[in-house]
C-alpha positions in Angstrom: -16.5 -84.6 -16.1 -15.9 -87.1 -18.9 -12.4 -88.4 -19.7 -10.9 -87.1 -22.9 -8.6 -89.4 -24.9 -5.0 -88.3 -24.9 -4.1 -89.9 -28.2 -4.2 -86.9 -30.4 -1.2 -88.3 -32.3 -3.4 -91.1 -33.8 -4.7 -88.8 -36.5 -1.2 -87.7 -37.5 -0.3 -90.8 -39.5 2.0 -90.7 -42.5 0.3 -93.6 -44.2 -2.8 -95.6 -43.7 -3.5 -99.0 -45.4 -5.6 -102.1 -45.1 -4.0 -104.6 -42.6 -2.4 -107.9 -43.7 -5.5 -109.9 -42.8 -9.2 -109.3 -43.5 -10.9 -106.9 -41.2 -7.6 -105.4 -40.0 -6.1 -102.0 -40.5 -2.7 -100.3 -40.2 -1.3 -96.8 -39.9 2.3 -95.7 -39.9 3.7 -92.9 -37.7 7.0 -91.0 -37.7 7.8 -89.1 -34.5 9.2 -86.0 -36.3 6.0 -85.8 -38.4 3.8 -86.2 -35.3 5.7 -83.4 -33.6 5.5 -81.2 -36.6 1.7 -81.6 -36.8 1.4 -80.6 -33.2 -0.2 -83.9 -32.3 2.0 -84.8 -29.3 3.6 -83.1 -26.4 6.7 -81.7 -28.2 8.9 -81.5 -25.1 8.3 -85.1 -24.1 8.7 -86.4 -27.6 11.9 -84.5 -28.3 13.3 -85.6 -24.9 12.8 -89.3 -26.0 14.8 -88.7 -29.2 17.5 -86.5 -27.5 18.1 -88.8 -24.6 18.2 -92.0 -26.8 20.5 -90.3 -29.4 17.9 -91.0 -32.2 17.0 -88.7 -35.0 13.6 -90.3 -35.3 11.3 -93.2 -34.3 8.7 -94.9 -36.5 5.9 -97.2 -35.4 3.0 -99.0 -37.0 -0.3 -99.4 -35.4 -2.5 -102.4 -36.3 -6.1 -102.9 -35.1 -9.2 -105.0 -36.0 -12.5 -103.5 -37.2 -15.1 -104.7 -39.6 -15.3 -101.2 -41.1 -12.7 -98.5 -41.5 -12.6 -96.1 -38.5 -12.7 -92.4 -39.7 -9.4 -90.6 -39.3 -10.7 -88.2 -36.7 -11.9 -91.1 -34.6 -8.7 -93.0 -34.5 -7.7 -91.6 -31.1 -10.8 -92.8 -29.5 -10.5 -96.2 -31.3 -6.9 -96.7 -30.1 -7.6 -95.6 -26.6 -10.8 -97.5 -26.2 -8.8 -100.7 -25.7 -8.0 -103.0 -22.9 -4.3 -102.8 -23.8 -1.6 -102.8 -26.4 0.9 -105.2 -27.8 4.4 -103.6 -28.3 6.4 -105.6 -30.9 10.2 -105.1 -30.6 12.3 -106.4 -33.5 15.9 -107.7 -33.4 19.3 -106.8 -35.0 19.0 -105.4 -38.6 15.2 -105.8 -38.5 12.4 -103.3 -38.5 8.7 -103.1 -37.6 7.7 -105.1 -40.7 9.5 -108.4 -39.7 6.5 -109.4 -37.6 4.4 -110.1 -40.8 0.9 -111.2 -39.8 1.4 -111.7 -36.1 0.1 -108.2 -34.9 -3.0 -108.6 -37.0 -3.5 -112.1 -35.7 -3.4 -110.9 -32.1 -5.8 -108.0 -32.7 -8.3 -110.5 -34.4 -7.8 -112.8 -31.4 -8.9 -110.0 -29.1 -10.4 -106.9 -30.7 -9.9 -105.0 -27.4 -6.1 -105.0 -28.2 -4.2 -102.7 -30.4 -0.7 -103.7 -31.8 2.2 -101.2 -32.1 5.3 -102.4 -33.9 8.3 -100.1 -33.3 11.5 -99.3 -35.2 14.2 -98.9 -32.6 17.8 -98.9 -31.7 19.2 -97.5 -34.9 17.3 -99.6 -37.4 14.4 -98.8 -39.8 13.5 -95.2 -39.5 14.9 -95.0 -35.9 18.3 -93.7 -36.9 20.9 -92.6 -34.5 22.1 -89.0 -34.7 25.6 -90.3 -35.3 26.6 -93.1 -37.6 28.6 -94.9 -34.9 26.8 -94.7 -31.6 28.4 -95.5 -28.2 27.9 -99.1 -27.2 25.9 -98.1 -24.1 23.4 -96.3 -26.5 22.6 -99.4 -28.6 22.6 -102.2 -26.1 19.4 -104.0 -24.9 19.1 -102.1 -21.6 19.1 -98.7 -23.5 16.6 -100.0 -26.0 14.2 -101.0 -23.2 14.7 -97.6 -21.5 13.9 -95.8 -24.8 10.8 -97.9 -25.4 9.4 -97.3 -21.9 9.9 -93.6 -22.4 8.2 -93.8 -25.8 5.2 -95.5 -24.3 4.9 -92.7 -21.7 5.2 -90.1 -24.4 2.4 -91.7 -26.5 0.3 -91.8 -23.3 -1.1 -95.3 -24.0 -0.9 -96.3 -20.3 -3.8 -95.6 -18.1 -4.0 -91.9 -17.5 -5.1 -90.0 -14.4 -8.9 -89.8 -14.4 -9.4 -92.7 -16.8 -11.6 -95.4 -15.3 -10.5 -98.0 -17.9 -7.7 -100.5 -17.1 -5.0 -101.2 -19.6 -2.2 -103.7 -20.1 1.0 -103.1 -22.0 2.1 -106.5 -23.5 5.7 -106.6 -24.8 6.7 -109.1 -27.5 10.4 -109.0 -28.3 12.6 -111.1 -30.7 16.4 -111.6 -30.5 17.9 -108.2 -29.4 14.3 -107.1 -28.7 13.8 -110.1 -26.6 16.9 -109.4 -24.6 15.7 -105.9 -24.0 12.7 -107.2 -22.2 14.8 -108.5 -19.3 15.7 -104.9 -18.5 12.1 -103.6 -17.9 12.1 -101.6 -14.7 9.3 -103.0 -12.5 9.4 -100.0 -10.3 7.8 -98.0 -13.1 4.8 -100.4 -13.5 1.8 -101.3 -11.4 0.9 -104.9 -10.7 -0.8 -106.4 -13.8 0.0 -103.4 -16.0 2.6 -105.2 -18.2 3.4 -108.6 -19.6 6.5 -109.8 -21.5 7.1 -112.5 -24.1 10.8 -113.0 -25.2 11.4 -115.0 -28.4 14.9 -116.2 -28.9 16.3 -113.5 -26.6 19.9 -112.7 -27.6 21.0 -112.1 -24.0 24.5 -113.5 -24.0 25.7 -112.7 -20.5 27.2 -116.2 -19.8 27.5 -117.5 -23.4 31.2 -117.1 -24.2 31.0 -118.7 -27.6 28.3 -116.4 -29.0 29.7 -113.4 -27.2 32.9 -113.9 -29.1 31.1 -114.4 -32.3 29.0 -111.2 -32.0 31.9 -109.1 -30.9 34.1 -110.4 -33.8 31.3 -109.7 -36.3 30.9 -106.2 -34.9 34.7 -105.6 -35.2 34.7 -107.0 -38.7 31.9 -104.7 -39.9 33.6 -101.8 -38.2 36.8 -102.5 -40.1 34.9 -102.6 -43.4 33.4 -99.3 -42.5 36.8 -97.7 -42.2 38.7 -99.7 -44.9 36.4 -100.0 -47.9 38.9 -102.2 -49.6 37.3 -105.1 -47.7 33.8 -104.5 -49.2 34.1 -107.4 -51.6 34.7 -109.7 -48.6 31.6 -108.2 -46.9 29.5 -108.9 -50.0 30.4 -112.5 -49.8 29.8 -112.8 -46.0 26.6 -110.8 -45.9 24.3 -113.4 -47.5 25.5 -116.1 -45.1 25.0 -113.7 -42.2 21.4 -112.9 -43.3 20.7 -116.6 -43.8 22.0 -117.4 -40.4 19.8 -114.7 -38.7 16.8 -115.6 -40.8 17.0 -119.3 -41.0 13.6 -120.8 -41.4 11.9 -117.5 -42.1 10.0 -116.4 -45.1 11.7 -114.7 -48.1 9.9 -111.5 -47.1 11.7 -111.4 -43.8 15.1 -112.3 -45.4 14.5 -109.4 -47.9 13.8 -107.0 -45.0 17.1 -108.0 -43.3 19.1 -107.7 -46.5 17.7 -104.2 -47.3 18.0 -103.1 -43.7 21.7 -104.2 -43.6 22.3 -102.2 -46.7 20.5 -99.1 -45.5 21.9 -99.0 -42.0 25.2 -97.2 -41.4 27.9 -99.8 -40.8 28.9 -98.0 -37.7 25.5 -98.6 -36.2 25.4 -102.3 -37.2 29.0 -102.8 -35.9 28.3 -101.0 -32.6 25.0 -103.0 -32.0 26.7 -106.3 -32.7 29.5 -105.4 -30.3 27.1 -104.1 -27.7 25.3 -107.4 -27.6 28.6 -109.4 -27.4 30.2 -107.2 -24.7 27.1 -106.6 -22.6 27.9 -107.2 -18.8 24.8 -105.6 -17.3 23.4 -108.1 -14.7 21.1 -105.5 -13.1 18.0 -107.6 -13.9 15.0 -107.6 -11.6 13.9 -111.1 -10.8 10.3 -110.3 -11.6 8.9 -113.2 -13.8 5.2 -113.2 -12.8 3.9 -112.3 -16.3 7.0 -113.2 -18.3 7.5 -116.1 -20.8 10.5 -117.2 -23.0 10.4 -119.2 -26.2 13.7 -120.8 -27.4 14.4 -122.8 -30.5 16.1 -126.2 -30.5 18.4 -125.3 -33.5 18.9 -121.6 -33.0 22.4 -120.9 -34.2 22.5 -117.4 -32.7 21.2 -118.1 -29.2 22.7 -121.2 -27.6 20.1 -123.3 -26.0 22.2 -124.7 -23.1 23.8 -121.4 -22.2 20.4 -119.6 -22.3 18.9 -122.3 -20.1 21.8 -121.8 -17.7 21.2 -118.1 -17.7 17.5 -118.4 -17.1 18.2 -120.8 -14.2 20.7 -118.3 -12.7 18.0 -115.6 -13.0 15.5 -117.9 -11.3 13.0 -117.8 -14.1 10.4 -120.5 -13.3 10.6 -123.6 -15.5 6.9 -123.2 -16.4 7.7 -119.9 -18.0 10.1 -121.4 -20.5 9.1 -123.1 -23.7 11.6 -124.9 -26.0 10.2 -125.6 -29.4 11.4 -127.2 -32.7 12.7 -124.2 -34.7 15.4 -121.8 -35.6 16.1 -118.2 -34.7 13.1 -117.0 -36.6 10.9 -119.7 -35.1 7.7 -117.7 -35.6 8.1 -116.8 -39.3 6.6 -119.5 -41.5 9.1 -120.2 -44.3 8.6 -122.9 -46.9 11.2 -125.2 -45.3 9.7 -124.8 -41.8 6.0 -124.3 -42.4 4.7 -127.1 -40.2 6.6 -126.3 -37.0 7.0 -122.5 -37.3 3.2 -122.1 -37.9 2.6 -123.9 -34.7 5.1 -121.7 -32.9 3.5 -118.6 -34.2 0.1 -119.8 -32.9 1.7 -120.6 -29.5 3.0 -117.0 -29.3 -0.4 -115.5 -30.1 -2.2 -117.8 -27.7 0.3 -117.1 -24.9 0.2 -113.3 -25.3 -3.5 -113.3 -25.3 -3.6 -115.5 -22.2 -1.1 -113.4 -20.3 -3.0 -110.3 -21.2 -6.2 -111.7 -19.7 -4.4 -112.7 -16.6 -2.9 -109.3 -16.2 -6.2 -107.6 -16.8 -8.0 -109.8 -14.3 -5.3 -109.1 -11.7 -6.0 -105.4 -12.1 -9.8 -106.0 -11.8 -9.3 -108.0 -8.7 -7.6 -105.0 -7.1 -4.4 -106.8 -6.3 -2.9 -103.4 -5.8 0.4 -101.9 -7.0 4.0 -102.5 -6.1 3.8 -99.3 -4.1 5.8 -97.2 -6.5 4.6 -94.2 -8.6 5.3 -93.3 -12.1 
């Protein structure tokens, strides 16, 4: 009996456009829309939203083809892949902050499909309440939601499917911090890779913890006492410039709009959750895991992060320190030379880790002995 692709949701896009680079294509999906069209298991999809406290989740799929795949063949095209690259944005970002990188990866390996996700209260992934509990919007909860979303989308190797697949995670800032909380028990050997860019994991960084918590408290006060809005209007541009230092104007505009469109309660809670996080339940599983840090990142302290990575026993060869700021992969006019190299390094590293993971599966190295 032939295997049937499970990706019926692929045809239920809300928008389909040419990709950002020649011979690439993109399609946008909204969970509520996919459910309404009957293109996904409704119980599994609604459980992801309910348990994460989100009203909705949006994701963009990017793939490379010389010609446009017909709509009714998208499920086959997406599933006929060696794997997927899951892009996870940071605080006040959304799926669009990755600019051309998803397209670059799919052109680098046409057997890969990129999925950029709105999550954790930003973009179209709004919480059901304007001010979520801190445990709902912290990096561990974001990783838990993303793992469940991947299962609901059924992009992992399914029973009866002879084709091996790798899920490659790429996270930035808050999204990079989330990658530390992947649960290895749920994954077979060689089934996942992780690339954390400027991970805002502040467990032992007292200076930045205090800053994030103070900013969260300040935003929360403005939410309750609108008399302070003029002060916020003065502080906001500096905050965006700090987060987006070295990035393109496109990325800065995304963060500015996202800050304006996101409920202050969500923004405040997320900042505080990152500053107050004390979850040290991190599996020391670094086989297919890499970290990129910037030498002048004002939001992720280089020395405290190196101390944390040492405490977590991350091998030195898995850590790369580059010349760059917090958005070290976005090629702004004042950082074009170095940030372009950093972006290329990310693409090359993810492609290399994907091949290593796939070869590990092909060699039959086995699993960790745990089921899904």
